[in-house]
Each structure stands twice: as C-alpha cells, then as structure tokens.
C-alpha positions in Angstrom: -10.8 -0.7 -29.3 -13.8 -0.6 -26.9 -14.5 0.9 -23.6 -16.8 -1.1 -21.2 -18.4 -0.1 -17.9 -17.3 -2.5 -15.1 -20.3 -4.6 -14.1 -19.3 -8.1 -13.1 -17.1 -9.5 -10.3 -14.6 -10.6 -12.9 -14.4 -7.2 -14.5 -13.9 -5.6 -11.0 -11.0 -7.9 -10.3 -9.5 -7.1 -13.8 -9.9 -3.4 -13.0 -7.9 -3.7 -9.8 -5.3 -6.1 -11.2 -4.4 -4.0 -14.2 -1.8 -1.8 -12.4 -0.1 -4.9 -11.1 0.6 -5.9 -14.7 1.3 -2.4 -16.0 4.0 -1.8 -13.3 5.4 -5.3 -13.1 9.2 -5.0 -12.5 9.0 -1.2 -11.9 11.3 -0.6 -8.9 9.5 2.6 -7.7 5.8 1.7 -7.8 4.1 0.3 -4.7 1.3 -2.2 -5.5 -2.0 -1.7 -3.8 -3.7 -4.6 -2.1 -6.6 -5.7 -4.3 -8.7 -6.2 -1.2 -8.1 -2.6 -0.1 -9.0 -1.2 -3.5 -12.1 -3.3 -3.8 -13.2 -2.1 -0.3 -12.7 1.6 -1.5 -15.2 1.0 -4.3 -17.6 -1.0 -2.2 -20.7 0.9 -0.8 -21.0 -1.5 2.0 -17.5 -0.7 3.2 -16.8 2.8 2.2 -19.3 5.3 3.7 -18.2 7.9 1.2 -21.0 6.4 -0.9 -23.4 8.1 1.5 -22.6 11.3 -0.4 -21.0 10.1 -3.6 -21.4 7.7 -6.5 -19.0 6.1 -8.9 -18.5 4.3 -12.2 -15.5 2.2 -13.4 -14.5 1.6 -17.0 -12.0 -0.6 -18.8 -10.6 -0.1 -22.3 -9.8 -3.2 -24.4 -7.7 -3.2 -27.5 -8.6 -5.0 -30.7 -7.2 -8.3 -29.4 -9.4 -8.1 -26.3 -6.4 -7.2 -24.0 -6.9 -4.5 -21.3 -5.1 -1.3 -22.3 -6.4 1.1 -19.6 -8.8 1.8 -16.8 -10.5 4.8 -15.2 -13.0 5.5 -12.4 -15.3 8.5 -12.2 -16.7 9.9 -8.9 -19.6 12.2 -8.5 -19.0 13.8 -5.1 -22.2 15.5 -4.3 -21.1 16.8 -0.9 -18.1 18.6 -2.3 -20.0 20.1 -5.2 -22.6 21.5 -2.8 -20.0 22.7 -0.4 -18.0 24.6 -3.1 -21.0 25.4 -5.4 -19.2 23.7 -8.3 -20.3 21.1 -10.9 -17.3 18.7 -11.0 -17.0 15.1 -11.9 -13.8 13.5 -10.4 -11.7 10.9 -12.1 -9.4 8.5 -10.3 -7.6 5.1 -10.8 -6.5 6.3 -14.2 -4.0 3.8 -15.6 -3.1 3.4 -19.3 -0.5 2.0 -21.7 1.5 4.6 -23.6 -1.1 5.1 -26.3 -3.0 8.4 -26.3 -5.8 6.8 -28.2 -6.6 4.7 -25.2 -6.7 7.8 -22.9 -9.1 9.5 -25.3 -11.3 6.4 -25.4 -11.3 6.1 -21.6 -12.4 9.8 -21.1 -15.3 9.5 -23.5 -17.7 7.7 -21.0 -16.4 10.0 -18.2 -17.3 13.1 -20.2 -20.6 11.5 -21.2 -21.6 10.9 -17.6 -20.5 14.4 -16.6 -22.8 15.9 -19.2 -25.6 13.6 -18.1 -25.2 14.8 -14.6 -25.1 18.5 -15.7 -21.4 18.8 -14.7 -19.3 21.4 -16.4 -15.7 20.3 -15.3 -13.7 17.1 -14.9 -11.0 17.0 -12.3 -8.5 14.5 -11.0 -6.9 12.2 -10.2 -8.7 12.7 -6.9 -10.6 10.2 -4.8 -13.7 10.2 -2.7 -12.2 12.2 0.2 -8.9 13.3 1.8 -8.5 9.7 3.0 -8.2 8.5 -0.6 -5.5 8.7 -3.2 -5.0 12.0 -4.9 -2.8 13.6 -7.5 -0.9 12.4 -10.5 2.9 12.2 -10.2 4.5 14.9 -12.3 8.0 15.0 -10.6 9.9 12.1 -8.9 9.4 9.2 -11.2 12.7 7.7 -10.1 11.9 7.8 -6.4 10.4 5.2 -4.2 6.6 5.8 -3.9 4.4 5.3 -0.8 1.5 2.9 -0.2 -0.6 6.1 0.7 -0.2 7.3 -2.9 -0.2 6.0 -6.5 2.7 5.8 -8.8 2.4 6.5 -12.6 4.7 6.6 -15.6 5.9 10.0 -17.0 3.9 9.7 -20.2 0.7 10.1 -18.2 1.5 13.9 -18.0 1.8 14.3 -21.8 -1.5 12.4 -22.1 -3.2 14.9 -19.9 -1.7 17.9 -21.7 -2.8 16.4 -25.1 -6.3 16.0 -23.7 -6.4 19.6 -22.9 -6.1 19.3 -19.1 -4.8 22.2 -17.0 -3.2 22.3 -13.6 -5.8 23.1 -10.8 -3.8 22.0 -7.7 -0.4 20.5 -6.8 0.7 18.5 -3.9 4.5 18.4 -2.9 6.3 15.8 -0.9 9.4 16.0 1.2 11.9 13.4 2.4 13.4 14.6 5.6 16.6 13.3 7.0 16.0 12.4 10.7 18.6 14.3 12.8 20.8 12.3 15.1 20.6 14.7 17.9 17.5 16.2 19.7 16.2 19.7 18.9 16.6 21.3 22.3 14.8 24.4 21.3 11.8 22.5 20.2 11.8 20.6 23.4 11.9 23.8 25.4 8.9 25.2 23.6 7.0 21.9 24.2 7.9 22.0 27.9 6.7 25.7 28.1 3.4 24.8 26.6 2.9 22.0 29.2 3.9 24.2 32.2 2.1 27.4 31.0 -1.2 25.9 29.7 -1.4 22.5 31.4 -1.3 20.5 28.2 -0.4 16.8 28.6 0.4 13.9 26.4 -2.0 11.0 26.3 -0.3 7.8 27.6 -0.3 5.4 24.7 0.1 1.8 25.7 -1.6 0.2 22.7 -4.2 1.1 20.0 -7.0 -0.1 22.2 -5.9 2.2 25.1 -6.4 5.3 22.9 -8.9 4.1 20.4 -11.7 6.5 21.4 -9.1 9.4 21.4 -8.1 8.5 17.9 -11.7 8.5 16.8 -12.2 12.0 18.4 -9.1 13.4 16.9 -10.2 12.3 13.4 -13.8 13.5 13.9 -13.2 16.8 15.8 -9.8 17.9 14.5 -9.3 16.5 11.0 -12.7 17.6 9.9 -12.1 21.1 11.3 -8.6 21.9 10.2 -8.6 20.2 6.8 -12.0 21.7 5.8 -10.6 24.5 3.7 -8.2 22.4 1.8 -8.7 21.5 -1.9 -11.1 18.5 -2.6 -11.8 17.9 1.2 -15.3 17.0 2.4 -16.3 16.1 6.0 -15.6 12.4 6.7 -18.4 10.4 8.4 -18.2 8.3 11.6 -18.1 5.1 9.5 -15.1 6.5 7.5 -13.4 7.5 10.7 -13.8 4.0 12.1 -12.4 2.5 8.8 -9.4 4.9 8.9 -8.7 4.1 12.6 -8.8 0.3 11.7 -6.3 1.0 8.9 -4.0 2.8 11.3 -4.3 -0.2 13.7 -2.7 -2.4 11.1 0.6 -0.4 11.1 0.4 0.8 14.7 3.5 1.5 16.7 2.9 3.2 20.0 5.9 5.6 19.8 4.8 6.9 16.4 1.5 8.1 17.6 1.1 11.4 19.6 -2.1 12.9 21.1 -2.3 16.0 23.3 -5.0 17.0 25.7 -6.0 20.2 27.6 -6.7 20.6 31.3 -10.3 19.4 30.7 -9.1 16.2 29.1 -10.1 17.1 25.5 -8.0 16.0 22.6 -6.6 19.2 21.0 -3.9 17.8 18.7 -2.6 14.7 17.2 0.2 13.3 15.0 0.0 9.9 13.2 3.1 8.3 11.8 3.9 4.7 10.8 6.7 2.7 9.4 6.9 2.5 5.6 5.2 -0.6 4.3 6.5 -0.2 0.7 8.8 -3.1 0.8 6.2 -5.4 2.3 3.6 -4.3 -0.4 6.1 -5.1 -3.2 6.5 -8.6 -1.8 2.7 -9.1 -1.5 2.1 -7.7 -5.1 -1.6 -7.2 -4.6 -2.5 -9.9 -2.2 -1.5 -10.9 1.3 1.4 -13.5 1.4 3.4 -15.1 4.2 6.6 -13.5 2.8 4.9 -10.1 2.8 3.7 -10.5 6.3 7.2 -11.4 7.5 8.6 -8.2 5.7 5.8 -6.1 7.3 6.6 -7.4 10.8 10.3 -6.6 10.3 9.6 -3.1 9.0 7.2 -2.3 11.9 9.8 -3.3 14.4 13.0 -2.0 12.5 11.9 0.9 10.4 14.4 2.9 8.3 11.7 5.0 6.7 8.6 6.3 8.5 5.5 7.8 6.7 3.6 10.8 8.1 0.0 10.0 7.8 -1.6 13.1 9.4 -1.0 15.9 11.9 -3.6 18.4 13.2 -4.2 20.9 16.0 -7.6 22.4 16.8 -7.8 26.0 15.5 -8.2 27.7 18.9 -5.0 25.9 20.1 -2.8 26.7 17.1 0.3 28.8 18.0 0.0 27.7 21.6 2.8 25.1 21.6 0.6 22.1 20.9 2.3 21.6 17.5 5.7 21.8 19.1 4.6 19.1 21.6 3.6 16.8 18.8 6.8 17.5 16.8 9.0 17.1 19.9 7.6 13.6 20.9 7.6 12.5 17.2 11.2 13.6 16.7 12.3 11.8 19.9 10.6 8.6 18.8 12.2 8.8 15.4 15.7 9.2 16.9 15.2 6.5 19.5 14.2 4.1 16.8 17.1 5.1 14.6 14.9 6.1 11.7 16.8 7.5 8.7 14.1 9.4 6.9 10.6 10.8 7.4 8.3 10.8 4.3 5.7 13.7 4.6 3.4 12.5 1.9 1.4 14.8 -0.2 1.0 18.4 1.1 -0.9 21.0 -0.9 1.6 23.4 -2.5 -0.3 26.3 -1.1 -0.3 25.0 2.4 2.7 27.0 3.6 1.7 26.5 7.3 2.4 22.7 7.2 5.5 23.2 5.1 7.0 25.7 7.5 7.4 22.8 10.0 10.2 21.4 7.9 12.2 24.5 7.2 14.9 23.8 9.9 15.5 20.3 8.8 17.6 18.6 6.1 15.0 18.0 3.6 14.5 17.3 -0.1 11.3 18.1 -2.1 11.4 14.9 -4.2 7.9 14.3 -5.5 5.1 16.4 -6.9 1.6 15.4 -7.7 -1.0 17.3 -9.8 -4.8 17.5 -10.0 -5.8 18.3 -13.5 -8.9 20.2 -14.7 -10.8 20.2 -18.0 -13.9 22.3 -18.7 -16.2 20.3 -20.8 -16.5 23.2 -23.3 -12.7 23.1 -23.7 -12.4 19.3 -24.0 -9.9 18.0 -26.6 -11.6 17.5 -30.0 -10.8 14.0 -31.0 -12.0 11.0 -33.0 -11.9 8.6 -30.1 -13.9 5.4 -30.3 -17.4 5.4 -29.1 -17.8 3.9 -25.6 -20.0 0.8 -25.2 -23.6 1.8 -24.6 -24.8 1.1 -21.1 
C-alpha cells in the first residue's frame, strides 16, 4: 500500500472519479460533476486560493488499485480570524479498510506539522460555499448535490483514528403545506406597510444579477461571519456562486427584499433538486441528464434551500417573514412536495426556529471531526511517498 500526492492531470482525474466507482449503484449518493470538482481545486477558477492552499492524495493497494483519497486545505484566513492552527481535510473517500484511512492521514498529519499546525479538522472545504461535514445519520435517505454522501463505516474509521466531534450540522425535510400560512402573510404585509419594504421584481437572472451579487457580498458575509468554519468570500467567489445559481435558476424560487432607499436587506435562494439529473449524468454532462434537469427545473417535486439571510439591523423587522411568505407561496403554486433545508449548524437555533410550525423531519446529520496532533492515533500505517 502506498499514498501518493496528486501531481498529474491523470491523477487529478482519478482523484475526482474515485467516488463514482466507490458509490456505483448506491441509490442515495448523488454524483458530483467532475468538472465542478476540478474547478473547486483549480486556483485559476476558485478564488479561495487567494487565502488558502491545498494538497490532494491517493492511496493505492498492493495491486495498484485506488483504495482511497483525501485532500488537505490550509485556510490561512480562517486560522488568522480565529487565532487557531488548523489544517482541514476534505474529499475523504475510502474502501472499508481502516489501514487505508490510517495511510491517507499520514501525509495530512505530516503537512500539518510542517506548517506548524496543532489540529486537523474536517471534512470541511475552502469556505461556506464548499461541501462540509461527514454524514453520521441518514445513510438511507436521498442526498443533495450541495453535500457529499458517505458510507456508515466512515464514522467508525474516524473514531478509531481518535477523532472527536467539533461541530454538527442537521438537515430537515419539510412537507410543503397545501394551504397558505395567513399569519405569515399578515406579518409580511405589516412589514411592507409599516417600514416601506418591497420585493425586487424578478423577471430573470439578468434582471437582478447585481442585486444577487450585493446580497452575497453584503449580507452573506455579514450574517454568516460568526458561524463555524466561515471566512469572508471574495468578489470572484461571489461571481462564481452567482453563476452556479444561474444554472438552476427559477424566478419564483428567488426572493430579494429592499428598503425605502433601494438597498437589498434580505434574500432567499431556493432551487429545484438536481439529484435525479446528477445521477443520470454520473459525473459528466449527458443529454439524458440535461433532459432530466430541464424536467426537474420546470416540474419540481423537491426544492433545495441554498441560502437565506437578513442584514443584522433589519432582523426581527418582518423581512424574514416577507422572504418566507413569498417562498412558501411559490412552493405551493408549483405544487412542490418537500423542501430540503440542507446543512444547518446544530447550534444555529435562530435558523431552525423558522421551521418549528411546519411538518418536518430531521433526517440527516453531518459532523466535522477534530484531532489534536498530540492526540493522534498511534499506528503502524505505511509511510507516505516522499514528495
């Protein structure tokens, strides 16, 4: 068994293709597009590399077959912000062999020590826009394209490695009511009448593109700043995120609110689930997958919540009710059956309070693990390949 740092284009492609093979035939996993994953680890595309650096590793068994992969991220901006010395790991996938996990973490620990880090945390990506958390509950539930599925044995591998829980994200599946919430609508109307708040008219992505950019830059960076693992996203990251939203854009599923001065003060981004289409594509864009995507965008049964935010000074002023009211109306009008919230920090009671009056199920949980380097599992793992 040997672990090698990814260096060549061929090795990069093998790194991104490995999960497609590992989860082939799994009915719950949602394959990631290889092009999307390649972009995430491309400094020319992902501006997170302006404050972070990464390395990728593959583990090969004695026959030369890939048995696992892992990436490590040195997020210098987050470390400086929180005054910590952490090295992140992400894109960890492995066969059910703990020896492979031990081998994969050897070069990660070595790089952490080389950098002067004292803790390894993950799975967590470059920023809040990236994948985060290891599935620890909900292995028999449909996953989302916004997240990464994993087998149950990953959890035991983390525990054997000496990892401890450092943060959990919970996810809810909310049954969309068939009737409007009149109380919510009244609160929204009061906010409009009392404070002069208005909805932006959304005719297309292009009609509100600048508004979307401002919402991400001014609101997301403000209200998410205190959350675990979050760093401020750059203008280039914002543009990339907006371009991604454009691919799944449905006018009715996007809400933006402005004050009397015309400033964006709140937003809500939803989009139809693309899980079925991604399964058809299986890592690369195909005609059948595109047809499925077009169908799902126009006839959604499940809608994913991407993000919702209200500027701090306007919280508790009815803006959130306006976003919720318009979003709920759109879900009902489109006959959507379920809303998937996506990962929400377990400690973020404010966001979870939004769902308390709805028929909901907390059906998935994801975990960020932590290992102090001085507490690392003592093992006899194979030596990684020298760089």
